C-alpha positions in Angstrom: 143.5 155.5 29.3 145.5 158.5 27.8 143.2 160.5 25.5 144.0 163.2 22.7 141.8 165.3 20.7 142.2 167.8 17.8 140.1 169.4 15.0 141.2 170.7 11.8 139.7 173.2 9.3 140.7 172.7 5.6 138.8 174.1 2.2 139.7 170.8 0.5 136.2 168.7 -0.1 135.0 166.8 2.7 134.5 163.3 0.8 138.1 163.5 -0.2 139.4 164.4 2.9 137.3 161.7 4.3 138.7 158.8 1.6 141.8 159.9 2.2 141.9 159.4 6.1 139.0 156.8 6.0 142.2 154.6 4.5 144.7 153.6 7.4 147.6 153.1 4.5 147.1 156.5 4.1 148.5 156.7 7.5 152.2 156.5 6.7 151.2 159.7 4.7 150.4 162.0 7.1 151.4 160.3 10.8 154.7 160.6 11.3 155.0 157.9 14.1 153.6 155.6 11.6 156.3 153.1 10.1 153.8 150.9 7.8 150.1 150.4 7.3 149.0 147.4 5.4 145.0 146.6 4.4 145.2 143.3 5.3 141.3 141.9 4.9 138.8 143.6 2.7 138.7 145.9 -0.5 139.6 149.3 0.8 138.1 151.7 3.2 135.0 150.0 4.7 133.2 148.3 7.6 135.1 145.4 8.7 138.7 146.2 6.7 141.5 145.4 8.6 145.4 147.3 8.7 148.6 145.6 10.0 149.9 149.1 11.1 153.4 149.9 12.8 153.5 152.8 14.8 156.6 153.9 17.3 157.6 149.9 17.6 154.7 148.2 18.0 152.1 146.2 16.0 148.5 147.0 16.0 146.0 145.2 13.9 143.1 147.4 13.5 139.8 146.7 12.6 137.7 149.6 11.1 134.3 149.0 13.8 132.2 152.1 11.8 131.9 153.3 8.8 130.0 156.0 7.7 131.1 157.9 4.4 131.8 161.1 4.1 131.2 161.6 8.1 132.6 159.0 10.0 135.0 156.5 10.9 135.6 154.3 14.3 139.1 151.8 14.5 139.8 149.8 17.1 143.2 147.9 17.4 143.8 145.5 20.8 146.9 143.7 21.7 148.2 141.7 24.9 149.2 145.1 26.4 146.9 147.7 25.1 143.6 149.0 23.3 143.4 151.5 20.5 140.2 153.5 20.0 139.9 156.2 16.9 137.4 158.1 16.1 137.2 160.5 12.7 134.6 162.6 12.0 134.5 164.8 8.8 131.7 167.6 8.7 131.2 170.6 6.5 130.1 173.8 8.4 130.2 176.8 6.5 131.3 175.5 3.8 134.1 174.3 5.1 135.2 171.0 6.0 135.9 170.1 9.8 137.4 167.2 10.9 138.0 166.0 14.4 140.2 163.1 15.2 139.8 161.7 19.0 142.3 159.2 20.0 142.0 156.6 23.4 145.0 154.4 24.6 144.3 152.2 27.4 146.8 149.9 28.9 145.7 146.6 30.0 145.7 144.7 33.3 148.9 146.3 36.2 149.7 148.3 33.2 147.2 150.7 33.7 149.2 151.9 36.9 151.3 153.9 34.2 148.4 155.4 32.2 149.5 159.0 33.9 153.1 158.4 32.2 150.9 157.5 28.9 149.0 160.4 28.4 152.2 162.5 28.4 153.4 160.3 25.6 150.2 160.4 24.0 150.3 163.6 24.0 153.8 164.0 22.3 152.6 161.5 19.7 149.3 163.3 19.0 150.5 166.5 18.2 152.9 165.2 15.7 150.1 163.2 13.9 148.1 166.3 14.1 150.6 168.4 12.7 150.9 165.6 9.6 147.2 165.8 9.3 147.2 170.0 9.2 150.0 170.0 6.4 148.4 166.5 4.3 144.7 168.1 4.0 146.6 171.9 3.8 144.1 173.0 6.5 144.9 174.5 10.1 144.3 173.2 13.5 141.5 175.0 15.3 141.7 172.8 18.3 
C-alpha cells in the first residue's frame, strides 16, 4: 500500500475550494498526471457521482462514497490491479482555508509485493499533483 498526504493553505473561501476539488472533472486542471476526467453518473459533484479518470495511462472509475460539503469528500476506484482511496478535507482555521489531501493506492493480489516501489512512484505523482493544487487555489503547501 502506498500513501501520500499533504496540506495546502489558501485564502480562497472554503466553499469555493471544496466546490472546485469535489468536482472530479477538475482533476485535469490541477493534477498534471490526469489526462482526462469525465462524469459518467450523477449530475455534478455529490454522493454516488461516478467519474471516468485517465491518469498516468490507467483508466479508473471513481465513485464518490462520502460527500459532506463543504468539508469532506471520499472517492474510491477499483480495477483488476489496484484500489485507490482519496480523502479530501477542507476546513477553516483562523480565517484561512486548509485542504488536506490523503491518497492511498493499493495493489491487488500478488502485485502487492511491489508496494515499496509503488510508494516511490506514488510520492512523485503526489508531489506533482499537490504542486498543481497549490497553483490552482493560489495557496501554499504547509505539510
